[in-house]
C-alpha positions in Angstrom: 0.0 0.0 0.0 3.0 2.3 0.0 2.1 3.0 -3.6 -1.5 3.7 -2.8 -2.5 7.0 -4.4 -3.4 9.8 -1.9 -3.2 13.5 -1.5 -2.1 13.7 2.1 0.9 15.7 3.0 2.4 12.7 4.9 2.7 9.0 4.2 -0.1 7.1 5.9 2.1 4.0 6.1 4.7 6.1 8.1 7.3 4.0 6.4 6.3 0.8 8.2 6.2 -2.6 6.5 3.9 -5.3 7.7 6.7 -7.0 9.4 7.8 -3.8 11.1 4.3 -3.1 12.3 4.2 -6.6 13.9 7.3 -5.6 15.9 5.9 -2.4 17.4 6.3 -2.7 21.2 4.3 -1.8 24.2 4.8 1.6 25.8 5.9 2.1 29.3 2.9 2.5 31.6 2.7 3.7 35.2 3.2 1.3 38.0 -0.4 2.0 39.2 -2.0 1.6 35.8 -3.9 -1.5 36.7 -4.8 -0.2 40.1 -6.1 3.0 38.5 -8.5 1.1 36.2 -9.5 -1.6 38.7 -10.6 1.2 41.1 -12.4 3.0 38.4 -14.3 -0.2 37.4 -15.4 -0.9 41.0 -16.6 2.7 41.3 -18.5 2.6 38.0 -20.4 -0.5 39.0 -21.9 1.2 42.0 -24.0 3.1 39.4 -27.4 1.6 38.6 -28.0 2.0 34.9 -31.8 2.2 35.1 -32.3 1.4 31.4 -35.4 2.8 29.7 -36.8 1.5 26.4 -39.3 2.8 23.8 -40.0 0.3 21.0 -40.0 1.5 17.4 -43.4 1.1 15.6 -41.9 -1.3 13.1 -39.5 -4.2 13.3 -36.4 -3.9 11.1 -34.6 -6.8 9.3 -35.5 -9.5 11.8 -35.0 -7.3 14.9 -37.3 -5.6 17.3 -35.8 -2.2 17.7 -35.9 0.0 20.8 -34.7 3.5 21.6 -32.6 3.2 24.7 -31.4 5.5 27.5 -29.4 4.4 30.5 -27.6 6.1 33.4 -23.8 6.2 33.4 -21.3 7.6 35.9 -21.5 11.3 36.8 -25.3 11.0 36.4 -24.7 11.1 32.6 -27.7 9.9 30.5 -26.5 7.8 27.6 -28.7 7.4 24.5 -28.6 4.6 22.1 -30.5 1.6 20.7 -31.3 -2.0 21.6 -31.9 -4.7 19.0 -33.5 -8.0 20.0 -33.8 -10.9 17.5 -37.4 -11.3 16.4 -38.9 -14.7 16.9 -35.6 -16.2 18.1 -34.2 -16.7 21.6 -31.4 -14.4 22.8 -28.3 -16.6 23.3 -25.7 -13.9 23.6 -25.3 -10.1 23.9 -23.0 -7.7 22.2 -22.2 -4.0 23.0 -21.2 -2.1 19.9 -19.0 0.9 20.0 -18.9 3.6 17.3 -16.2 5.6 15.6 -15.5 9.3 16.3 -18.1 10.3 13.7 -20.8 9.1 16.2 -23.8 7.1 15.3 -27.2 8.1 13.7 -28.8 4.7 14.3 -28.2 1.1 14.9 -26.6 -1.3 12.4 -28.7 -4.1 11.0 -26.3 -6.1 8.9 -24.8 -7.9 11.9 -22.7 -11.0 11.7 -23.5 -12.4 15.1 -26.5 -14.7 15.3 -29.1 -14.9 18.1 -27.7 -11.9 19.9 -29.1 -8.8 21.6 -27.2 -5.8 20.4 -26.8 -2.7 22.5 -25.5 0.4 20.7 -24.5 3.2 23.1 -23.5 6.7 22.0 -20.5 7.6 24.1 -20.9 10.7 26.3 -20.8 13.9 24.5 -21.5 12.4 21.1 -24.6 11.8 18.9 -27.6 10.8 21.2 -25.4 11.5 24.3 -24.6 15.2 23.5 -24.4 17.4 26.6 -22.7 20.8 27.0 -20.0 21.8 27.7 -18.6 18.7 26.0 -18.0 19.3 22.3 -19.3 16.8 19.8 -16.5 17.7 17.4 -13.8 15.0 17.6 -11.0 17.6 17.6 -12.3 19.1 20.9 -14.0 16.0 22.3 -10.7 14.2 22.6 -9.2 17.2 24.5 -12.1 17.5 27.1 -10.5 17.6 30.5 -7.3 16.1 29.2 -5.4 18.1 31.8 -7.3 16.1 34.6 -6.3 12.5 34.8 -9.4 11.4 36.7 -11.8 13.5 34.7 -10.6 12.9 31.2 -13.4 12.2 28.8 -12.0 8.9 27.6 -12.4 7.5 31.1 -16.0 8.5 31.1 -16.5 6.8 27.8 -15.0 3.6 29.2 -17.5 3.9 32.1 -20.2 4.1 29.4 -19.1 0.7 28.1 -19.2 -0.9 31.5 -22.6 0.6 32.3 -23.8 -0.6 28.8 -22.9 -4.1 30.0 -24.8 -3.6 33.2 -27.8 -2.3 31.3 -27.7 -5.2 28.9 -27.7 -7.6 31.8 -30.7 -5.9 33.4 -32.6 -6.0 30.1 -31.5 -9.5 29.0 -30.3 -11.5 32.0 -29.9 -14.5 29.8 -26.8 -12.9 28.2 -24.8 -13.4 31.5 -21.5 -15.1 30.7 -22.2 -14.6 27.0 -21.4 -10.9 26.4 -19.0 -9.6 23.8 -17.9 -6.2 22.5 -17.3 -4.8 19.0 -15.8 -1.4 18.4 -14.3 0.4 15.5 -11.7 3.2 15.5 -12.7 5.4 18.6 -14.9 2.6 19.8 -12.1 0.1 19.3 -9.7 2.1 21.5 -12.4 2.7 24.2 -13.1 -1.1 24.1 -9.5 -1.9 24.5 -9.3 0.3 27.6 -12.5 -1.3 29.0 -11.8 -5.0 28.4 -9.2 -6.0 30.9 -11.1 -4.9 34.0 -14.6 -6.2 33.2 -14.8 -10.0 33.5 -18.4 -9.9 32.2 -17.0 -9.2 28.6 -15.9 -12.6 27.3 -14.5 -11.8 23.9 -14.1 -8.7 21.7 -13.5 -7.5 18.1 -11.5 -4.3 17.8 -11.4 -2.7 14.3 -8.7 -0.2 13.7 -8.4 0.6 17.4 -7.1 4.1 18.3 -5.3 5.3 21.5 -2.5 2.7 21.1 1.0 3.7 22.1 0.6 7.4 22.8 4.3 8.2 22.9 4.5 6.9 19.3 1.2 8.6 18.2 2.6 12.0 19.3 5.3 11.6 16.7 3.0 10.7 13.8 0.9 13.2 11.9 -2.7 12.2 11.2 -6.0 13.9 10.3 -7.8 12.2 13.2 -7.9 12.8 17.0 -4.2 12.3 17.2 -3.8 15.6 15.4 -5.6 17.4 18.2 -3.5 15.7 20.8 -0.3 16.6 19.0 -1.3 20.2 18.8 -2.2 20.3 22.4 1.1 18.7 23.3 3.0 21.3 21.3 1.2 24.1 23.1 1.1 22.8 26.6 3.7 20.0 26.8 2.1 18.0 29.6 -0.3 15.7 27.7 1.4 12.4 28.8 0.7 13.1 32.5 -2.8 12.0 31.6 -2.4 9.8 28.4 0.0 7.4 30.0 -3.1 6.1 31.9 -5.2 5.9 28.7 -3.1 3.9 26.4 -5.0 1.1 24.6 -1.8 -0.9 24.1 -1.0 -0.7 27.8 -4.5 -2.0 28.6 -4.1 -4.8 25.9 -1.1 -6.1 27.9 -3.6 -6.8 30.7 -6.3 -8.4 28.5 -6.7 -12.2 28.8 -10.0 -12.8 26.8 -9.9 -13.7 23.1 -9.7 -10.7 20.9 -10.0 -10.4 17.1 -8.2 -7.3 15.8 -8.5 -5.8 12.3 -5.6 -3.5 11.7 -4.7 -1.4 8.6 -1.4 -1.0 6.8 -2.3 2.4 5.5 -4.4 4.8 7.5 -4.3 8.6 7.7 -6.8 8.8 10.6 -5.5 6.2 13.1 -1.8 5.6 12.4 -1.1 1.9 11.8 1.7 1.6 14.3 -0.7 2.5 17.1 -3.3 -0.1 15.8 -0.6 -2.8 15.7 0.7 -1.8 19.1 -2.7 -2.8 20.5 -2.7 -6.2 18.7 0.9 -6.9 19.6 0.4 -6.2 23.3 -2.6 -8.5 23.8 -1.8 -11.0 26.5 -4.6 -13.5 25.8 -5.7 -15.5 22.7 -5.7 -13.2 19.7 -6.1 -13.2 16.0 -5.4 -10.6 13.3 -7.0 -9.6 10.1 -4.9 -7.2 8.0 -6.7 -4.5 6.2 -5.0 -2.9 3.2 -6.2 0.5 4.3 -8.3 2.1 7.0 -10.6 5.2 7.0 -10.4 5.5 3.2 -11.9 3.7 0.3 -9.8 1.4 -1.8 -10.3 -1.2 -4.5 -10.3 -4.3 -2.2 -12.5 -2.8 0.5 -15.7 -4.6 -0.3 -13.9 -8.0 -0.6 -12.1 -7.4 2.7 -15.3 -6.2 4.5 -17.0 -9.4 3.4 -14.1 -11.6 4.5 -13.9 -9.9 7.8 -17.6 -10.2 8.4 -17.4 -14.0 8.0 -14.4 -14.1 10.4 -16.3 -12.1 13.0 -19.3 -14.5 12.7 -17.1 -17.5 13.4 -15.3 -15.7 16.2 -18.4 -14.9 18.1 -20.0 -18.3 17.7 -18.0 -19.4 20.8 -19.6 -16.6 22.8 
């Protein structure tokens, strides 16, 4: 993909071959990294999600569809959707995280059979907008970045954990059969959430962001990393917080099976950060290599179809 035609002012491969990407290491993380997240998880689970549903007037593509609200930490109301298989028993549950573009509605072309799907909108975005949090990715990723315990990414991780709690209240039969799927922003948030929540039994992370922050700060992008690089150049203290929010650092604590899709060429989420997450995973893992991410390319439809089949097989064990 180094010859992939583009108009960016930088090389979205960053000069890495596939073999070099598979050698990207894990960043140094604080000694209290695990303690920080374990404490946060325990605190989050003291919140009762109190999920509320309103059914759509029509079923869609084999699902009964519900508008959903639930309560997350900081008394934050999270909006989203719940899909239940129509005329079939619920055998598993999947929380689905979105990219930094947010989400206008639930997906229906889903590769996991007999599952209840919960689609949260992370705090500050889409159905979970709330001032003073900006819903623009450039500013959202900077919200409270100077406050380790208040940084917006931590709240979004809480939203995943409380989504699991809400799913268990709504569909108790999913206990011990809950998975997570997240793309880009949702992939990075999922990576941060996974190690500390034993209720999530396997996960698919597609082009996960927030991997290896020290390396990300060196690489130009047109994504959220661009905002963080600019902030670092102006203030110089971004790692005081980000060392606790490294998706690759969290991956090193992850023991459940994880399927990662990582791109060789990506101007939005730099590939070395994506591969850092995969490389660091401590448990069973599998990798699907995308020719490119966050852009269109000739093989995209074929690769999307292949990945969909792999995801279906991966979650059959859930």
